[in-house]
N, C-alpha and C positions, 0 to 999 in steps of 0.2 A: 369598532363602533362608528356609526355615521356622525360626522360633525354637523353642527347646526345648519350651516349654509348648504352642505351636501344634501341634507334631507329636504330642505326648502326647495332647492333647485330641482330635485327629483319630482316633487309635486308640480312645480311650475312648468316642467317640461311637457306634462300631459294635460295640465289644467292651468293655462295662463291666467285665468280669472280667480284662482284660489286666493284665499285671504292669507297673505304672507305674514301679516302682523299676528294673526291668531296662532299660526304655527310657531313663530318665534317666541311668543308669550308662553305657549305650552311647553316648549323645549326648556326655556330658562326656568319656568316654574317647577318642572319635574326634576331637573338637576339640583335646584336649591332644596326642594322638599325632601328628596332622598339623601341629600348630603353625603355623609361618609358611610352610608350603609353599604354592605358588601354582599355579593351572592356567594353560593357555595364554591364557585370556581375561583373566588378571590377578586373578581372584577367588580368595579363600582356597580351598585344596584341599578342606577339609572340607565346603564347600558342595555338592560333587558327591555324596558319599554321603548327605547329608541330603536332597537333591533326589530321589535314587533312592528313599529311604525314603518320601518324599512321594508319588511315583508309585504305590508299592505300597499306600499307604493308600487310594487311590482304588479299589483292588481289594478292600478290606476284608480284608487278610491279617492273620494272627495276630501276636502280639507277638514271637515268636522270629524270624519272617521279617523284620519291621521292624528288629529289633536286628541281624540279619545284614546287612541292607542298609546300616545305619549303619556297620558295622565292616568291610565287605567288602574295603576297600583297605588296612587297617591292617597286615596281615602283610607284604604286598608292599612298601608304600611308607613304612613307618615302622619303628621299632626294636621294635615289639610282636612277641611270639612266640606261636605256637600254644598253648603251655602257659599263657601268661598269659590268653589269650582263654578257654581252657577253665576256668581257675580262677575267673575273674571272671563268666563268662556261661553256663557249663554245657556239657555234652557236645554237645547238639544244635546250639547256635549255633556252637560251635567247629568242628564237622564241616561245617556249611554254609558258614561263612566260608572254610574250607580248600578246599571244592569250588568256590566261586564266584570265588576269587582269580584275577585275571588273571595268567597265568603268563609275563610278559614277560621274566623273567630266565633262562628256559630257553635254553641254548646250542644252536643248531642250525645246520646247514650252509646250509640254504636256507629261504626264506620259507615254502614249502609244508610243510617239515618242522616248522617252528615252529607253523604254523596247525594241522597235523594233531595235533601233540602237545598243544596247548591243547585241541583238540576231544576228543581221546582222554580226557584227565583230566577234562574237564568232563562228558562223557557218563557216565563211571564214577561221578562224584559225583552226577550227576543221577539215575542209576538207583537210588540209595539213597534219595534224597529229592527229589521233584519241585520243592520250593520253591527248590532251588538254581537251577533253570531260570528260575523267575519272577524271582528277584533278578537273575540274569544278563541277562535280557531288559530289565528296567528300567534296569540299568546301561548296556547298549548303547544303549537309546533315548535316555537323557540325553546320552551321549557323541555320538550323532548330532545331537542338538539343538544341541550346542556345537561341532560339527565345524569350522565356518567359522573358528574362532579359531586353528586349527592352521595355521602358516605354510607348512610343507612340503607342496607339492601331491601329491607321490608318496605321502606318508604318508596324506593325506586320501583319495586314491583307493584305497589298500590297505584302509583301514578301511571305506570305502563298499562295496568289492567283497566283503569278508568278510561285511559285514552283509547284502548282497543274496544271497549264496550260502548262508550258514549261519543267521544269526540271524532274518531275516525268514521263511524256511521253517520254522524251529523254532517261531516264534510262530504261524504258520498251522497247523502240525501239532497244536497244542494248542488251536486255536480262538480265539486272541487276535487277532482280525482288526484291531482298532483299532491295536494295537501293530504288526502286520505292515504295514498301510497307511502309517502314519507313517514307519516305518523305510524302506520301499521308496521313498516320496516323497523323503525326505532323501538316500538313497543315489543315486537317479536324478538328483537335482539336481546331485550332485557328479560322477557318472560320465558323464552326458550333458547338460551344462549348456545347450548350444544347443537341443536338443530340449525340455528342460524349460522354457526361457524361451519358446520358440515356442508350446508348448501352453498354458502359463500365460497368456501375453498374449492368445491367441485366446479362451481361456475367459473372461478378464476383459472382452474386447470384447463377448462375448455375455452377460455376467453379468446386466445389467439385463433384457434380453429373456428370458434364461434363468430368472431368478428369478420373473418374472411367469408364465412358461410352467409352471414347476415348481409354483408355487402353484395355478395353475388346474387342472392335471392332478390334483394331490393333492386339491383340493377336490371335483373331479368324481368321483374314485374313492371318496372318503368318502361322498358323497351317494348314489352308485350302491349301495355296500355297505349303507348304512342302509335304502334302499328294499328291498333283498333280505333285510332282517332281521338284518344283521351290524353290530354296533357295533365299529368299528375305529379305532385311532389311526394316522393317516397322516402320513408324513414323506417328503420327496423331496430329492434332492441330485444334483449332477453327480459323475461318477466322478473319482477322483483322477488326477493327470497320468500317473503310471507305468502305471496300468491302461489309460488311453486310448492311450498310446504303444505298449504291448504289443499291443493289438488292432490298431492301425494297422500295426505291423510284421508281425504274423501274417497279416493280410488284404491287405497291400500296398495300402492305401487312404489317402486324405488324411483330415484331421479333418472336413472338410465332408462327405465320403462316409460317415463313421462315424455311423450314425444312433442307435445305442443308447448314448449317453453319459449318459442320465438313468436313475436308479434310484430306486424307491420302495419303502417298507416299510410293510406293514400289520400292526399288532400287535393280536391279538384275545385272547379270554379262554380258549379251549379248542381242542383238536385238531379237534373236530367243526366249529367255526367256521372253522378254517383251510380245510378242504375246501369248506365252504359258500361262503366268500368266493371261492375259486378258481372254483367253478362259476358264481357271479354274474359274475365278470370275463370268463370264457371265453364266456359267453352273449352278452356285450355286444360284445367285440372278438375278432377272430381271433387265435389263438395262432401264433407263429412255429414251424414244425416243427423238432423236435430241440432246442428250447430249454427244455423243461419238465423239471424235476428234482424228484423227491419224496424229500427228505432226512428226512422225518418217518418214513415206513415203513422207509426204508433210510438210517440216519444215516451221516454221514461217519465215517472212522476215528477222528477226534478228538472224536466225540460231537456234532458240529454237526447241528442239526435245523431244517428250514425247508422251505417250498415255494418253488420258483423258477419263474417263467414269464416269457416275453417276448411282448408283444402288439403288434399294429400299431394304434397309436392315431391317430385322425383320418386313417386311410388311408395315411399315409406316414412316420410316426414310430414307431420301435421304442422301446418302453418296457419296462424290466426291472422286475418286481415280486417282492418277497419277502414271504411271508406266514408269520407265526409267532406263538406265544404269548409272554407276558411271560417265562416261565421259559426258553423257547428263546432269547429275545432276550438275556437275561442271559448265557447260555452262549455265544451268538454274539459278544457284545461282549468278554467277559473269559475265555471258554474254560474251561480247567481251573481257573483261579483262582476262578471263580464257585462252584466246588463244594468249595473248600478248607474243611474242617470244623475250625475252630480251637476249642480247649478242649473238644472232644467226642471220643467214641470211635468216630466214624463211620469207614467204610472209607476209607482214604486214596485220593485220586483217581489217584495214580500207579500203583495196581494195575490200573487200567483201560487203561493206555496200552501196548498190546502192541508198538507200533512202537519204543518205547524199548528193549525187549528185543531186537528185531531189530538195532538200531544197536549195542547192546553186543556181540552175537554177531559182527557185521561187524568191529568194531574189534579184537576179540580175535584175528581171523585175518588182518587186513590185513597184507600183506607190506611195503608201502612207504607213505610219507605220501601220495603221489599216489593210490594205490589206496584208502586210507581216505577221502580227500576225495571221490573219484569216487563211491564207494559210498554215503557218507552223503548226498551231494547227491541221488543217485538215490532213496534211501529217503525223503528229506524233501520233495522239491520236484517232484512230478509229479502231474498230474491223475489222478483215481482212477476205476476202473470196479468194478463189483460182479459177482462170479460165485458160483456155489453148488456145494457138494459134493453127491454123490448123496443124502445125508441131509438136505439143506436148509441146511447151515451156510453162513453168509455169509463170503466171502473178498474182501477189498478189495485191488486191484492197481493199478499205474499203467497208463495207456493204452498200448497196444502190447504188453502182457504176453502171454506164451505159456503153454502147459501146464507147461513146466518151471518158470516163475516161480510158477505156481499150486501145483505140487507142493511146492516148497521153502517156500512160504508156509504150507502145511498142516503139514509136518514135514520136517526135514532128511533123515531116512532115506527118506521117500517120494520126495523129489527125487533122492537118490542112486540109487534103484532103478528109476526111471521108464524104461519101454521104449516107451510109447505113451500115447495118450489118447483118450477118447471125449468129444466135445463135443455135447451135446444128443442123445446116443445114437449118434452117428456117429463111427467111428474116423477120426482125423485125425493128420497128422504133428505132432511135438512143436514144430515151428516155427510152427504155426498161431496167428494173433493171436486172442485171446479178445475177444468182444464183450460189451457190457453185458447182464447178465442170463443169460449162458450157464450151463448146468449142465455141470460138468467132472468126469469120472472118470479117474483116473490108473491106467494098467495098469503093474504092477510085476513085477520078477523079482529074486530075491535074488542071482542071478548077474550082474546088471547093475552097472556102475560109471559114474560121471560121465564124459562124453566131452568132449574139448577143443573139438569143434565146437559144443557147446551154448553156448559163449561168443558165438557169432555171432548168437544170437537170444534169449538170456536177458537181461532188461533190469533186473531188480530187484537192488539191492545185495546182498540176502541170498543170492539164487541164484548170482550171479557170485562172491561171496566163497566160498561152499561149493564151487563147481566148481573154482575156482583153488586152494583149499586141498587138495582131493583130488589135483589134477594135480601140485601141488608135492610132496606126500607120495609119490605113485606114482613121479614122476621121481627123487626122492631114493632110494627103495627099489630101483628097477631100476638106477640108476647104481651104487649100492653093490654090488648083485649082480653086475653086469658087472665092476666093479673087483675083486671076489673072484676071478672067473674069470681075469682078466688077471694078478692077483697070483700065483695058483697056477701059471700057466704061466711067469711070470718066475722064480720061485724054483726051478722045475724045471730051469732052465738054470744054476743055481749049480754050482761045481765039486764041492761036497760038500753033503749035506742040511743045511738050517738047523736050529739048535738050538731048544729049546722057548721060550727067552726072546728069540729073535732079533727077533720082531715088536715086542715091547715096546721093545727097544733101538733098533729102527729108528725108532719114533715119536719117541723122545727126540732122535735125531740129526737127524731131519727137522723137529723142533719142531712136531709135530702133536698135537692134543688127544687123539684116540682113533683106533681102528681104522677107524671109519666115515669120518673125515676123510681117512685114507690111501686108502681104496678109492675115494672120490669123486675124489681128486686123480689117481689112476691112470687111472680111466675117462675123465676129462676131459683127459688128457695134460698135466696141470700138473706132472707128474713124468715124466722119461724112464725107460725100462727100466734104463738104466745107473745112474741115481740111486737107483732102488729097490734094485737088486742091491747097490750099494755101501753103502746104509744097512742092509740086512739082514745083509750079510757084508762088512765093510770089506776092501778089497784084492782083491775078487773080479773087478773089471773091470780091474785092473792099470793104471789110468790111461788116457789117451787112445790110447796106442800099441796096446793090446790090442784085437783085433777082437772085437766082441760076438758071443757064440754065437747061432746062428740059432734061430728059434722051434721048440720041440720038438713042439708039437701045436696043431692048430687050435682056436680058441675057439668053442664052440657058442652060438648066440643063442636057443636054444629057451627059451621061458618069458619072454622079454623082448618089449616092445611097441615096434613101429615108431613113431617120432615121440616116444618117451620116452627110452629108453637109447641108441637109435641111430636113424638116418634112412636110408631107402632113397634112393639117388641118383636124381634126376629124369631124368637123361639115359640111364639103362640099365634101370631098373625091374626088379631081379632078383626071381625067384620061386623057391620051394623046388625044389631039384633043380639049379639053376644053381650053378656053382662061384663062390664069392664071396670077396671080400677087403674089409677095412675100412680106411678112411683116417682116421687120427687127427690132429686139429688141437687145439692148446692151447685149453682152455676150451669146447670144443664136443663134442656127441655124436659118436660114430663114424659115418662115412658109408659105407654098404654099397654096393659096386659088383659087377657081374659081372666076372669076371677078364678078359673080352675087351672091356671098356668102353673106348672111345677117350679118355674123360675121365681115365683113369689116367695117360696120358702126361704130364700136367701136374703130377703129384705125385712126391715123392721116395720111393724104395723104403723108406727108413728109417721113413717114416710109415705103412707098411702093416702090417696084422696079419691073419694067415690066419684065416678064419672058416669055420664050418660051420653048417648049419641045425639039426643035432641029429636025433634019431630021429623018423622019420615026420612031419616038419613039413609042414603044409598051409596053403594060403591065401596068395595074393599077387595083385598087380595088375600086369598087363602092358599095353603099348600096341602095337597093330598098325596098319599102314597097308594099307588095302584099296582097290584100284582096281577100280571096277565099271563095267559097261556103263551108259550113260546111257539107261535105259529104265524105264518104269513097273514098280514092284514089285521092283526090284533090291535096294534097301536093305531092304525088308521080308523078302525071301527070305534075305538074309544074317542079319538079326536072328533069324529063325525057326531057321536052321541053328545059330546060336550058342546059342540056348536049348535046342535039341535035344541039344547037346553038354554041357549042364548047366553052362554058363558064364554069367556075369551081366554085362550091359553097364552100366558105371558112368558113361561119358561118351562123347560122339560129336561130332566136329567135321569139317566139310567143308573140306578144304584147297585142292583144285583142281577145276575143272569146265570141260569144253568140250562140244562138240556130240556127242562120241563116248563119253567116259569121265568119271568123277569119282572123286577120291581122298578117302577119309575116314580120319581118325585115330580109333581106337576104343580106349577103356580097358576092359579086361576083368578081371573077378575070376575067377581060375582056382585049381585045387587045387595044381598044381605044374608043373614044366617039361614033364613027360611029357604031362599033360593039355593044355597049350598046344600042343605039337607035333602031337597028334592033331587039335586044333581047326584048326590052320593047314592040315593035310593035307586035312581035310574042306572047308575054304573053297576051296582051290586046285582041288578037283574040281568045284565048282559052276559051272554054265554062265554065270551072271551075273558071275563074278569073273574079271577079267583077270590080276591079280597080288595077292599078299599077302605081307607080310614083317613080322617083328618089328622094331619101332623101337628 
């Protein structure tokens, strides 16, 4: 453990203007506050925050950040209070200590809720000051280094999984690759001990040969670059065990088959020399197609810049080479921390990190802990591609992203209003996967709204959160609107008109917060008609012996959206013009059936509600079964006839086929029942059609 003077000397060595008194006060306060507390290793507890502070001195962080690291566990694990921290160490340190405090005392029903709540508060604190993240990552790194002292294997695995899912990706996102690699290696050792041991032993058995080989290749690269006029500092290493295991898993190969386990780094003086070095290397050895990345002209979202290439060395060995300047190397090793401007008025680096804002937007709208964790993992831990707006603005996205993800990455309103997209000037479906370097233009309409089926191909956390948020709001609004219609019909059956204060009194009797809650409960049949009538006018149902009055008028569903406030029954697929009835089940949307649907036989009449389409309703999906002659052009003739009748085919499935006939189930988009009947009549008159009926 670092002694007090050693820690202070470390900070003063890179920041002579640091507040020495602040650091001394923090050190003494932490030692006294933690007192005789012990860690699982048996070491004094205060050794942990001191070691965390020591890790951060390697990053040359400012005195406030080091003080925060020293104090970060005092509020949670000792009798120290936030007010005391603020009084002794100032507002900035107090705010950061509060942000980085491990929130283990939060009561939650499940482990995922606790993890999500910790992440939520942590991200909110981090959005205010990125130094909170740096302290938290150092805290987690030291905890992983001492993880083996924890006796409970389940707890070890939980901490390792959380590190792999959240903290290692966070380190990667701000470019702190050394932190990321060490955390991944330590978590991998705990989560996959057999795989870790196997890979480590195999690497050790190759170490002597490997070290000689690495030294020879590095020496050869340096000599080659020198001959080409490039003075470079060369280093080589084997990739870490988790990286190797991940490649083995992705490619389904053994370690022996995995040829690119060696990586080399060339550090040069300028950007021009980066490209000159690349040219020298590519002239000497063939490049592996698809493995060249220019992160200098197009940096990663976290600011990482470097040239990456993989060559075939000596004919059969893949060698990965990174080429960068010294400044780029500092950023690659320490990421955002390398740009922290202590004791200066420079722009704080957290203003550069747009992905943090995306995470904050996601967590503000996440409905459940599982949804929050799903979206944040998506946002943090995916390989990136680069696409461009029509004006040349660079947009970074995960691999597999679609125009919907692109639209939401540009602006939430653009995503909400997207109706189509042009990729490289060609109109494409919204589900099209964007490729590296594509230019994407989003076609928009103010009349458009996010669609539920977008969730089938949107992959970014920001897009999925925005779509789900809209769907939830729309579902709530339409459910409340349907509840109002049902409520008006229910009170119309009362013996006498309800008074002005009847609704307010009913809410009290039903113990509901407001009118919206009542309407939702009615629409979802969480309240029966009798319960509503009794709450509005006590005695109106006259107990169980009184027969409930029948429905006075049909409820129209005009203005409501199928799949939101109600669902069309799959077995009968009603369209406007059909006589319809709704089946109400507790906690579910109303299910709309045709009155002649066979499925209604399995329901109770008391669950029915008479429905109507409303004035001039149009648009529905019907299914028909068409039996055709088994001859060339028959199906084409039917499709042409359907198009001629201004109907649209949404789906087609062949159910039966023999030497003479084949039967097809066709889903059709039609205006109404009359339109459907005309279409059926036209099909029956066609020569190729043997029979047709509505399913």
